[in-house]
N, C-alpha and C positions, 0 to 999 in steps of 0.2 A: 916923087913918090905918089902913087895913087892910093887914096884912102877910101875905104868902103864903109858903108853903114853896117856895123856888126850885127845889128838886129836883123836886117834884111839878109845878110850872108848866112846867119845861123838858121833863119827860117827856111831858106832855100836848101841848106845842107840837111836840115831835119826832114824835109820832104823827100830829098833825093837819097839820103843815106843815114837814116835816123839812128840805127843801132851803132854804126861805126862812129857817128858823131859823139856818142856817149862813151863808148869804149873803143879806142883806136887800135883794135887788133884785126888783122886781115880776115879772120873768120867771120867778123861781123859786117863786112862789106856786103852791100846789097846783092852783088853778083855771086857771092859765095855763101850767103846766109841760108842755112837749112833749119829744119825743126830742132835738131840737136843743139845747134849753135844758139837758137832762140832760147831754149831751155837753160843753157849755160849762162846766157846773158842775164836772164831774170834771176837765176840763182845768185849771181854776183850781187844783185841788188838786195836780195834777202840777207845774204851774208853781211853786207855793209850795214844795213839797218840793224841787224842783231849786234854787230860790233859797237855801233854808236850807242845803242841802248845799254849794252854792258858797261861801256865807259861812263855813261850818264848815271847809271845805277850805282856804280862803284863810287862816283863822286858824291852822290847823295848819301850813301852809307858811311862815308868818311866823316860826315857831320853828325852822325847819330851817336 
């Protein structure tokens, strides 16, 4: 079994196919990525951050 340095692999993958490396959906592959897909990609980030903040706020409020 050949093992690779994961940092090197991820760095290369990030340079070659960055969006797909974060969200493994076909529409985020470099050869398919358009402006609509980029907007959707970043919207998923906003949604995730908002979800995390909601969960954190809910946790803090449970102690009050």
